[in-house]
C-alpha positions in Angstrom: -87.7 56.1 33.6 -90.6 54.3 33.7 -89.7 50.6 35.1 -86.3 51.9 36.2 -85.8 50.5 39.8 -85.0 52.8 42.6 -82.2 51.1 44.1 -82.8 51.8 48.0 -84.8 54.4 49.9 -83.0 58.0 49.7 -81.9 60.9 51.7 -85.6 61.7 53.1 -86.0 58.1 54.3 -82.4 57.9 55.9 -82.7 61.2 57.5 -79.4 62.2 56.6 -77.3 63.9 54.2 -77.4 63.2 50.3 -74.9 60.4 49.3 -73.2 59.5 46.2 -76.5 57.2 44.9 -79.0 60.1 45.7 -77.3 62.6 43.8 -76.6 60.3 40.6 -80.3 59.0 40.7 -81.4 62.9 41.0 -79.5 63.4 37.7 -81.0 60.5 36.2 -84.6 61.9 37.0 -83.6 65.3 35.6 -82.2 63.7 32.1 -85.1 61.5 31.9 -87.5 65.0 31.8 -85.2 66.2 28.7 -85.7 62.7 27.1 -89.2 62.8 27.3 -89.5 66.4 25.8 -87.3 64.9 23.0 -89.4 62.3 22.4 -92.7 64.1 22.4 -91.8 65.9 19.1 -93.2 69.2 20.4 -91.5 72.3 19.9 -89.7 74.2 16.9 -86.3 73.1 15.7 -84.6 75.6 17.7 -86.2 74.4 20.8 -85.2 71.1 20.1 -81.8 71.7 19.4 -81.7 73.8 22.8 -83.1 70.7 24.6 -80.5 68.2 22.8 -77.6 70.5 23.9 -79.0 71.0 27.5 -79.2 67.0 27.4 -75.6 66.7 26.0 -74.3 68.8 28.6 -76.0 67.1 31.5 -75.0 63.5 30.3 -71.2 64.9 29.7 -71.3 66.5 33.3 -72.8 63.4 34.9 -70.7 60.8 33.1 -67.3 63.0 34.2 -68.3 63.0 37.7 -68.8 59.2 37.9 -65.7 58.5 36.0 -63.9 60.3 38.6 -65.5 59.0 41.8 -68.0 56.4 41.4 -66.2 53.9 39.1 -63.1 54.1 41.1 -65.0 53.6 44.4 -66.8 50.4 42.7 -63.3 49.0 41.9 -61.9 49.7 45.3 -64.9 48.0 47.5 -66.7 45.4 45.0 -65.4 42.0 44.4 -66.7 42.4 40.6 -65.8 46.2 40.7 -63.1 45.9 38.1 -65.6 44.3 35.5 -68.9 46.5 36.5 -66.8 49.9 36.2 -65.0 48.7 32.7 -68.5 47.7 31.5 -70.1 51.3 32.5 -67.1 53.3 31.2 -67.3 51.5 27.7 -71.0 52.4 27.6 -70.1 55.9 28.7 -67.7 55.8 25.8 -70.2 54.7 23.0 -72.6 57.5 24.5 -70.2 60.3 23.9 -69.6 59.2 20.7 -72.9 59.7 19.7 -73.3 62.6 21.6 -70.3 64.2 19.2 -72.3 63.3 16.0 -75.4 64.5 17.6 -74.0 68.1 18.3 -73.4 68.6 14.3 -76.5 67.9 13.0 -79.3 70.0 12.0 -82.5 69.5 14.3 -84.7 69.6 10.9 -82.6 66.8 9.5 -83.9 62.9 10.0 -80.7 61.9 11.4 -81.1 64.2 14.5 -84.2 62.2 15.4 -82.4 59.0 15.0 -79.5 59.8 17.0 -81.5 61.3 19.7 -83.7 58.1 19.9 -80.3 55.7 19.9 -79.0 58.0 22.7 -81.9 58.0 24.7 -82.3 54.1 24.5 -78.8 53.5 25.4 -78.6 55.9 28.3 -81.5 54.5 29.6 -80.4 51.0 29.6 -77.0 52.3 31.2 -79.0 53.9 34.0 -81.0 50.7 34.5 -78.0 48.7 35.1 -76.5 51.2 37.3 -79.8 51.5 39.7 -80.2 47.8 39.5 -77.0 46.4 40.2 -74.1 48.8 40.9 -75.9 51.6 43.4 -77.5 48.7 45.5 -74.0 46.9 45.8 -72.5 50.2 46.7 -74.8 51.1 49.4 -74.1 47.6 50.9 -70.4 47.7 50.5 -69.6 51.5 51.6 -69.9 53.2 54.8 -72.7 56.1 54.9 -70.2 58.6 55.7 -67.8 57.6 52.7 -70.9 57.7 50.4 -71.9 61.3 51.7 -68.4 62.7 51.1 -68.6 61.0 47.7 -71.6 63.0 47.0 -69.8 66.2 47.7 -67.0 65.2 45.4 -69.2 64.4 42.7 -71.4 67.8 42.9 -67.9 69.6 43.0 -66.6 67.3 39.7 -69.7 68.3 37.9 -69.5 71.9 38.5 -65.8 71.8 36.7 -66.5 69.5 34.1 -66.8 69.6 30.3 -70.3 70.5 29.1 -69.3 69.1 25.5 -68.4 65.6 24.8 -64.8 64.9 24.0 -64.3 61.1 23.0 -60.7 60.8 22.8 -60.4 62.4 26.5 -59.2 59.6 29.1 -61.8 58.3 31.3 -59.8 57.0 34.0 -58.1 58.7 37.1 -55.4 60.2 37.3 -55.5 61.6 33.8 -59.2 62.6 33.9 -59.2 64.5 37.3 -56.0 66.6 35.7 -57.6 67.4 32.3 -61.4 67.4 33.0 -61.3 70.8 34.7 -59.2 72.5 32.1 -61.5 71.0 29.4 -64.6 72.2 31.3 -63.2 75.9 31.6 -63.1 75.9 27.7 -66.2 74.5 26.8 -68.1 77.2 29.3 -66.5 79.7 27.5 -67.5 78.2 23.9 -71.0 77.8 25.4 -70.9 81.5 26.5 -69.8 82.8 23.3 -72.6 80.7 21.3 -75.2 81.1 24.0 -75.7 77.6 24.1 -77.5 76.5 26.9 -76.3 74.0 29.6 -78.5 73.5 32.3 -82.1 72.6 32.4 -83.0 76.1 34.2 -81.7 77.9 31.2 -84.7 76.5 28.7 
């Protein structure tokens, strides 16, 4: 992530369970590893397709979890929560459209690298905003026990979330919470049938 700020001391420094911010920052670091591999230009076309698929799956699962729990929390506890949440949700929507386009592009096509580069730039910008502005505000505004409970909810949401982009799906509760688990099940079935990798451990 380079110069991306780390919002506040994490789990180990506080001596407690992981909270919402810890979990989401950990996601950011994991996806950055995938970014770096894609930017390196190493690997054959099949490997780059696999890495891109895992990147897409991780970003979709992360975004779904944020839309279910992070942004509603921001709206409820921060004076500027609606503005922040609207902005971040719009960035998710734009990234999801890019991911949908990237899914259908051959990794040997120059368009593949162009879309990957644009997606990485956009997501890094999004991460910098969250870690530099939104996360520190939430740490100040929310009791720690609530943030720890939200971390558990986020983890469960990621497990049930879609693994493929669905730009037309709702991004706000309650509709996203009703539809995302069903969509996630369908995606996982498609992933299994196509042998599409969906987690970094699969690579």
